[in-house]
Structures are given as structure tokens and as C-alpha cells.
N, C-alpha and C positions, 0 to 999 in steps of 0.2 A: 504494500500500500504506500502511496506517495503522499507528499505533504498536502494537507488541506490548507485553504486560504484562511488563516486566522492571524490576528495580531501577534507579534512576537514579543509578548510580555508574559511574566510569570502567571498572573491571574487568568489571562485568557487561555493559555495552554493548559493550566490545571483544570479549568472549566471544561475545556474540550475533552480532556482525558476522562473526566467524570461523566461525560455525555454517553459513554458506551462502556460495557464491561471490559472490552479489549479494543485497542485501536490498531496496533500493528500486528503482523503475522506471527511474531515470536521467533522467526527465522533470522539467522545472522545475515548481515549485509554481504553481498556477493564479493565485493572487493576486499573486505576484511578476510574472508576465507581464502581468497586467492593469494593475498600477501602474507598472512600470518601463519598459514598452514606449514610453511617451510621454516619458520623461525623457531629457535629453541625456546621453550616456555620460560617465562621469568615474571617480572612485574609489568602490569599494563594499566594505563589510564584510558577509560572510555569516556570521552568528553561529549556531553549531550546524549546520554545513554538511553533516554526514553524509557520504555518498559523493560529494557535489559536484554534484548535478544542477542546482541553482540557480547555483552558481559558474560552471559550464561555460556555462550559458545566458547569463549576464551577460558572460562573456569573449567569447563568440561575437558578442555584440551591442555590442562595443566598449569594455566596462568593464575597468578595471584592478582586480582583485579580491583581497582578503584573505579567505581561507576558513578558519574556525576551528572546531575541534571537539576534544573530549577523547578520542575513540576513534581510536587510532593506525591501526587496520586500515581504518577508513572513510576517514580522511585519505589514507592510502596509495593506496587505490583511486581516489579522486578525482584525486590527482596523476598516477597512471598513465593515467587516461582523458584528462586534459588533455594529457599528453605525446603520446599516440597521436593526438589531434586537432590537434596543432600549436599548442596554446594554453598551453604551459608558461610562456612568458614573460609571460603576462597574469594569472596566478593565483599568489599567494603563499600557501602552505599552512602553517597554524599548528596544532600539536597542543597545545592549552591547555585548562585547566579554566575555563569561563566563570564559575564561582562565585567565582573569585579573580582572574582575568585582567583587567587594565585596558588597554584599547586605547591605543596610544602615538601615535596620529595621528587626524586628523579626516577624515571621508569624505563624499562627496556623497550616498551612499545607505548607510544601515545597515538591514539586513534580518534578521529572525529569525522562523523558522517552527516552530511546534509545540514550543516549549521549555517543557515541562511539568514543573515542579518545585514543591515546597512554596512557598507565598507568601513565607516568610522568606528563601528563597534566590533566588526569581525576581525579586522587586521590586528588590533591589540590582543585579542583572544588567541589568534594563531601564533603570535609572537611569544605569548606566555606558554603555549603548548609546546612550541619548539624548544623553549628553554627548559622544559620539564623532561626532555629526553636525556637519558643517561649516556655517557660515552659508550660508543658501540651500539647504541639503540636505534630504533626506527621510528620515524614520524610518518603517519598515514593520514592524509586529509583527502576526503572525497566530497564532492558536491555535484549538484545538477549542473550540467553544462549550459552556458548562456544561450546556446542555439535552441535549447528546448523551449524557450519562451515563445518562439515563433513557430513551433511544431505542434504536434497533436498531444503533447504531454500535460496539458491543462495546468501550466505554470502561471502564477500571477505575473502580470505585466509590470514588474518592478525591477528593471535591469540591475540596479545597484545591489540587489540581494544575491545576485549570482556572480560567480567568479571563475577564472581559469586557474588551473594548477600552476601555470607559468607565472601568474600574479603572485602566488604564494612563494614560488621558488625564488623570485627576485628579492624577497625579503630575507633570505637565509644568508648567513655569513660564511666565512671560510672554515668554520668548525665542522662542516658537513663533508663526508668523504665522497658521497654520491647523491645525486638528486635526479629522480626520474619523473617526468610529467607525461601524461597520456590522456586521451579522450577515448573511453571504452564504451562501445555500444552494447546494449542488452535489451531483451524483449520483456515487456511487462503487459499485464492486462489491466486496462483502465475502463471502467464502466462497461465491461463485457467486450471490449475491443482490444486486440493486440496492437501494441504501440512500441516502436523502437525508440528508446531514449538513450542519452549519452551521459556517462559519468565523467567528470573531470577528476583525475587522480594524481596525487603527488605522493611519492614514496621516497623518503630521504633517510640516509644512514649517517649517523654522527660518527666522527672520528674517535 
């Protein structure tokens, strides 16, 4: 399921989560599985975790996860799922606002999927997430590609909410050993119709 057009503030998102028993599929994001499956498990930060599909997948695959989101309802659902699956001791749930929160430790993997805010808010968040990657660790940032706004993907016509992986790459300093940027296509079903969408993907490895 893709982003619904709702205001990007804590109260509105929490109200949206309360509007249905479950919002997302519970499955991990495809790009996370693609990139993290080959990494040795360690510590991970899932920034903007929603109902916890990615955090649970990481925990199932041996990671110690910090899962952060500002929607308390979503965080609660993720924690309940982790408890039911016997993964409660592998995930630390944080109800925090990423626009102001500063991670207090370094992680082997920092991942953020579909964090769409105005650039003035988004760019400082990505800078803090990059700083939270431990030496030798990985930064994975995924967003909806800006070209989806003009396609059939039902994106809100707010161009500043969308970004290219290249935009994020330009903010990284010499502390990164490698930086990969791609636009990856995948098929999804929206309102009963198959639609090809594009993910903008940045994968960076710190020295």
C-alpha cells in the first residue's frame, strides 16, 4: 500500500492510523530486503518505521533494531506484533519526531523508506541519519521517484516532497567509501490496477 494524501504532522498521521485496524501490508519494503539480505546482522535504525514491517523483518533476520516513528498508534502496533512473534527483545520502539530527534548511538544499518517531507525538513533529517551510521555501516534511503507525480501512481502534486537519490548523495562527505544511486522500477496494485512505479534508492557504505 502506498502513501495516502494526509498532512505530514504527528496528529494527522496518528488519526489516520486509528482510522483502520491495519494500514500497511506488514511486509518489508522490497529495497530493504534487496540491500540488507546480504549484510551481516548487527544494529539497525529504522527511521519512520510505521507499523514495523521492516523492523520485524530485520529482527527476524538477526538484527538488533531501533524502530522510530512519531505516530504512537503505529509504534504500538509494531510493538504488539513483535511481542506476538517473540521478537520483543530484539526491537526497541521509539515514539519520536524525526524532524527534531537526534539518534544517540551509531548503527551498522540506518534505513529510511518513503519519508516525504518538504526539503527544508527532510534534508536535516537525512543528515542526522547519515551521521548515525557507524564506521563500516550502511545508509539506505528510499523514496518515491519524482517522475511518479506525473504517472499513474496517485502521488500528491507537491514536487518538493519528492527527491532523487542523487540529491541525497550530494550531501555526503568524504567519510563514505561508496555511494550508489538508482531508480528501480517495481509493479504494485493500486485501486485494483497494476501500476509500474519507481523507487529512488541510495545505498552508501561508510569508511
